C-alpha positions in Angstrom: 85.9 -23.1 100.4 84.9 -26.7 100.1 84.5 -29.0 103.1 87.2 -31.7 103.2 85.7 -35.0 102.3 86.8 -38.6 103.0 87.3 -41.3 100.4 83.7 -42.3 100.8 82.5 -38.9 99.7 81.2 -37.8 103.2 82.4 -34.6 104.9 85.2 -35.2 107.4 83.0 -34.0 110.3 80.5 -36.7 109.5 83.0 -39.5 109.6 83.0 -41.8 112.6 86.2 -41.8 114.7 88.7 -44.4 113.9 88.3 -47.4 116.1 91.6 -47.3 117.8 92.6 -49.4 120.8 92.5 -46.2 122.9 88.9 -45.5 121.9 87.8 -49.0 122.5 89.4 -49.0 125.9 87.8 -45.7 126.7 84.4 -47.0 125.8 85.1 -50.2 127.9 86.2 -48.2 130.9 83.4 -45.7 130.8 80.7 -48.4 130.2 81.9 -50.5 133.1 82.0 -47.4 135.3 78.6 -46.3 134.2 77.1 -49.7 134.8 78.5 -49.8 138.3 77.4 -46.3 139.0 73.9 -46.9 137.7 73.6 -50.1 139.9 74.7 -48.1 143.0 72.3 -45.3 142.4 69.4 -47.7 141.7 70.1 -49.6 144.9 70.2 -46.3 146.8 66.9 -45.3 145.4 65.3 -48.6 146.3 66.6 -48.6 149.8 65.4 -45.0 150.3 61.9 -46.1 149.1 61.8 -48.9 151.6 62.9 -46.8 154.5 60.5 -43.9 153.7 57.5 -46.0 152.6 54.3 -43.9 152.7 51.9 -44.6 155.6 48.3 -45.2 154.4 46.4 -45.2 157.7 47.0 -44.7 161.3 44.3 -45.5 163.9 44.0 -44.2 167.4 44.7 -47.7 168.5 43.7 -47.3 172.2 40.3 -47.3 174.0 38.4 -44.0 174.1 37.9 -42.4 177.5 35.0 -40.4 178.5 31.5 -40.3 176.9 29.2 -38.1 175.2 29.4 -35.5 172.4 32.6 -33.9 173.8 34.6 -37.1 173.6 33.4 -37.8 170.1 34.4 -34.4 168.9 37.9 -34.7 170.4 38.5 -38.1 168.8 37.4 -36.7 165.4 39.8 -33.8 165.8 42.7 -36.0 166.6 42.0 -38.3 163.6 41.8 -35.3 161.3 45.1 -33.9 162.6 46.8 -37.3 162.3 45.5 -37.7 158.8 46.9 -34.2 157.8 50.3 -35.1 159.3 50.4 -38.4 157.4 49.4 -36.7 154.1 52.0 -34.1 154.6 54.6 -36.7 155.3 53.7 -38.7 152.3 53.8 -35.6 150.1 57.3 -34.8 151.5 58.5 -38.4 150.9 57.2 -38.3 147.3 58.9 -35.0 146.8 62.2 -36.3 148.3 62.1 -39.4 146.1 61.6 -37.2 143.0 64.4 -35.0 144.0 66.6 -38.0 144.6 65.8 -39.4 141.2 66.6 -36.2 139.4 69.8 -35.8 141.4 70.8 -39.3 140.6 70.2 -38.8 136.9 72.3 -35.6 137.0 75.0 -37.4 139.0 75.0 -40.3 136.5 75.4 -37.8 133.6 78.3 -36.1 135.4 79.8 -39.5 136.1 79.5 -40.4 132.4 81.5 -37.4 131.4 84.1 -37.9 134.1 84.3 -41.6 133.3 84.9 -40.9 129.6 87.6 -38.3 130.3 89.3 -40.5 132.9 89.0 -43.6 130.7 90.6 -41.7 127.8 93.5 -40.5 130.0 94.0 -44.0 131.5 93.9 -45.7 128.1 96.4 -43.2 126.8 98.7 -43.9 129.7 98.4 -47.6 129.4 99.0 -47.6 125.6 101.8 -45.0 125.7 104.5 -47.8 125.5 102.7 -49.2 122.5 103.0 -45.9 120.7 106.7 -45.9 121.5 107.0 -49.4 120.2 105.2 -48.5 117.0 107.3 -45.4 116.3 110.5 -47.2 116.9 109.5 -50.1 114.7 108.7 -47.7 111.9 112.0 -46.0 112.3 114.1 -49.2 112.3 114.9 -50.3 108.8 117.4 -52.6 107.1 120.1 -50.0 107.5 119.5 -49.5 111.2 118.8 -52.9 112.5 121.3 -52.3 115.3 118.8 -50.1 117.1 116.6 -51.6 119.8 113.4 -50.6 121.5 114.9 -51.1 124.9 111.5 -50.4 126.6 111.7 -49.6 130.3 108.9 -50.2 132.7 107.0 -52.9 134.5 107.4 -56.5 133.3 104.0 -56.7 131.6 102.7 -57.8 128.2 103.9 -54.6 126.5 107.4 -55.1 127.9 107.3 -58.7 126.7 106.2 -57.5 123.3 109.1 -55.0 123.1 111.6 -57.6 124.2 110.3 -60.0 121.6 110.7 -57.4 118.9 114.2 -56.6 120.1 115.0 -60.3 119.8 113.5 -60.3 116.3 115.6 -57.3 115.3 118.7 -59.1 116.6 118.0 -62.2 114.5 117.3 -60.0 111.4 120.5 -58.1 112.0 122.4 -61.3 112.3 120.8 -62.6 109.1 121.5 -59.4 107.1 125.1 -59.4 108.4 125.5 -63.0 107.4 124.2 -62.3 103.9 126.6 -59.4 103.5 129.6 -61.4 104.7 128.6 -64.3 102.5 128.5 -62.0 99.4 131.7 -60.3 100.3 133.6 -63.6 101.1 132.2 -65.3 98.0 133.1 -62.5 95.7 136.6 -62.3 97.2 137.4 -66.0 97.3 135.9 -67.0 93.9 137.6 -64.2 92.0 141.0 -66.0 92.1 139.9 -69.4 90.8 137.8 -67.9 88.1 140.7 -65.8 86.9 142.9 -68.8 87.0 140.4 -70.8 84.9 139.9 -68.1 82.4 143.7 -67.7 82.0 144.2 -71.4 81.6 141.6 -71.5 78.8 142.9 -68.4 77.1 146.5 -69.8 77.1 145.4 -73.1 75.7 143.2 -71.5 73.0 146.1 -69.3 71.9 148.6 -72.2 71.7 148.4 -73.5 68.1 150.2 -76.7 69.3 147.4 -77.7 71.6 146.5 -81.4 71.3 143.8 -83.6 72.7 146.0 -84.6 75.6 146.5 -80.9 76.4 142.8 -80.3 76.4 142.2 -83.3 78.6 144.8 -82.0 81.1 143.1 -78.6 81.1 139.7 -80.3 81.6 141.0 -82.2 84.6 142.4 -79.0 86.1 139.1 -77.2 85.5 137.1 -80.0 87.2 139.4 -79.9 90.2 139.0 -76.1 90.4 135.3 -76.5 90.1 135.2 -79.0 93.0 137.2 -76.6 95.1 134.8 -73.8 94.4 131.8 -76.1 95.2 133.3 -76.9 98.6 134.0 -73.3 99.2 130.4 -72.3 98.4 129.0 -75.0 100.6 131.3 -73.8 103.5 130.2 -70.2 102.9 126.6 -71.2 103.0 127.1 -73.2 106.2 128.8 -70.2 107.7 126.1 -67.8 106.7 123.2 -70.1 107.9 125.0 -70.7 111.2 125.6 -67.0 111.8 121.9 -66.3 111.1 121.0 -68.5 114.1 118.7 -71.6 114.4 114.9 -71.7 114.8 114.3 -75.3 115.9 116.2 -77.5 118.3 115.8 -81.2 119.1 117.4 -83.6 121.6 120.8 -84.8 120.2 123.5 -87.1 121.5 126.9 -85.6 121.0 128.6 -89.0 121.5 126.6 -90.6 118.6 127.5 -87.8 116.3 131.2 -87.9 117.2 131.2 -91.7 116.6 129.7 -91.2 113.1 132.2 -88.5 112.2 135.2 -90.6 113.3 133.8 -93.5 111.2 133.7 -91.2 108.1 137.2 -89.9 108.7 138.9 -93.3 109.1 140.3 -93.3 105.5 142.1 -90.0 105.9 143.2 -91.0 109.4 144.7 -94.2 108.0 146.6 -92.5 105.2 148.5 -90.3 107.7 148.9 -93.2 110.2 147.3 -91.2 113.0 146.4 -92.7 116.4 142.9 -91.9 117.6 142.0 -92.1 121.2 138.2 -91.8 121.7 136.3 -91.6 125.0 132.7 -91.0 123.9 130.3 -90.9 126.8 126.6 -89.9 126.3 126.2 -86.1 126.2 122.7 -84.8 125.6 122.0 -81.4 124.2 119.3 -79.5 122.4 120.3 -78.3 118.9 120.3 -78.7 115.2 121.7 -82.2 114.5 123.0 -81.3 111.0 124.9 -78.2 112.3 126.2 -80.2 115.3 127.5 -82.9 112.9 129.1 -80.1 110.8 130.8 -78.7 113.9 132.2 -82.1 115.0 133.2 -82.9 111.4 135.1 -79.6 111.0 137.0 -80.1 114.3 138.0 -83.7 113.4 138.9 -82.6 109.8 141.0 -79.8 111.3 142.7 -82.2 113.6 143.5 -84.6 110.7 144.4 -82.0 108.1 146.9 -80.1 110.3 148.4 -83.0 112.1 151.7 -84.7 111.5 152.3 -88.2 110.1 152.0 -90.7 112.9 150.5 -88.1 115.2 147.6 -88.6 117.6 144.0 -87.3 118.1 142.1 -87.4 121.4 138.4 -86.9 121.2 136.1 -87.1 124.2 132.4 -86.3 124.9 131.0 -86.0 128.4 128.4 -84.3 130.5 129.5 -81.8 133.2 127.7 -79.4 135.5 127.9 -76.8 132.8 126.4 -79.0 130.0 127.5 -81.3 127.2 131.3 -81.0 126.4 133.2 -82.0 123.3 136.9 -82.0 123.4 139.3 -82.5 120.5 143.0 -82.5 121.0 145.6 -83.2 118.3 149.3 -83.0 117.6 150.7 -80.8 115.0 152.9 -77.7 114.6 153.7 -75.4 117.4 151.1 -72.6 117.7 151.8 -69.4 119.6 149.1 -68.7 122.2 148.7 -65.2 120.7 147.7 -66.7 117.3 145.0 -69.1 118.5 142.2 -66.6 118.1 143.2 -65.9 114.5 142.4 -69.5 113.6 138.7 -68.9 114.2 138.5 -66.0 111.8 137.4 -66.6 108.1 140.3 -67.1 105.6 142.9 -66.5 108.3 145.9 -68.8 108.8 149.2 -68.9 110.6 152.0 -67.2 108.7 154.2 -70.4 108.6 151.3 -72.7 107.6 151.2 -73.8 103.9 148.4 -72.2 101.9 145.2 -74.0 103.1 146.6 -77.5 102.3 143.5 -78.3 100.2 141.3 -76.6 102.8 139.0 -73.6 102.3 140.1 -71.7 105.4 136.6 -71.7 106.9 136.6 -74.8 109.1 137.1 -73.2 112.6 135.1 -70.1 111.7 132.2 -72.4 110.9 132.8 -74.1 114.3 132.6 -70.8 116.1 129.4 -69.7 114.2 127.6 -73.0 115.0 128.7 -72.9 118.6 127.4 -69.3 118.9 124.1 -70.2 117.3 123.7 -72.9 120.0 124.8 -70.6 122.9 127.9 -72.8 123.4 131.3 -71.6 124.5 134.7 -72.5 122.8 138.0 -72.7 124.7 141.1 -73.2 122.6 144.7 -73.4 123.7 148.0 -74.6 122.2 149.0 -78.2 123.1 152.4 -78.6 124.7 154.8 -79.8 122.1 152.6 -78.7 119.2 149.0 -79.0 118.2 145.8 -77.6 119.5 143.2 -78.4 122.2 139.6 -77.2 121.6 136.8 -77.6 124.1 133.1 -76.8 123.1 130.6 -76.6 126.0 126.9 -76.6 125.1 124.2 -75.4 127.6 122.6 -78.0 129.9 119.9 -80.0 128.1 116.7 -81.7 129.3 117.0 -85.1 130.7 116.0 -87.9 128.4 113.4 -90.4 129.7 
């Protein structure tokens, strides 16, 4: 039986272990522990050597009493006995130091094994949430973006990483859903005008009495239909991009945008003879200026398009304790309170309303998508006597210098 080999041709048992984070942490823990242990043992050995320093010589120190040969022999005997005691003590000290050194080396080896095992277990415990995050991230795919890591535990770096990934999955889910809705809405809404254009061309081609004037009339109809489809596609793209969220925000003045929108809508307002009452106070917010302009433009366009001749429009911007507020109120047909929410759904309209009246049916749904992308809230209610009042409140913004 052959020994399994790696891609490099070496046997598996000769391969170095994979340099995982757990292995690196284990080496780091054990190295730090061994360094501290070695320092402690070395200090202990040095202190022991200083306390038990060998004695080289010990003199009698005091004056000798008596005289003669007897006293001399006694002193010599005492010095010999003292020397033997000192030598025996020095021998014992040297032996004890050797024993301490051997014991320290054995203890350090035991500590090395224990530090490696404990370091491996601690590293595994610390990195266990990371394994959970990796397994969940591998499991989540385009078809299961609704799943979340939902990591529980202390508010540390790993918890922050899991929350960041959950936020990323949420944005990806919103983006995928927006793309699916865009494809579904586009295919549904473009099918009717394309069928109408094809029928118009087929009927004209089949008519032997078609003249240049007939073809010119058909061309004008096709151009009008094409312009309608272009507006529809732009609205669908705006809706899809708004539902996918925004990445960058910048300080924006809601009053300046509302003033620009009203200036662009003056021709349509003049044709219907509408009376505009504007109270535009500075209202700062952080957001995407183009999307905010689209939101205000759709609200004003909705107020103009579904108004009555000679009606009125009230538009205000202000800053409250809850943030920047945009309010658009307009006259119009009576709207039941139960039908207000339907107006913010794509391609939905009131039963008694004429078919779109040259609109694409996405105006208020785009308003809601842009508001949601900016963490804003929308409050809509019927206006007494007919019409609609819509308030959009954006989160508090930073103060401008």
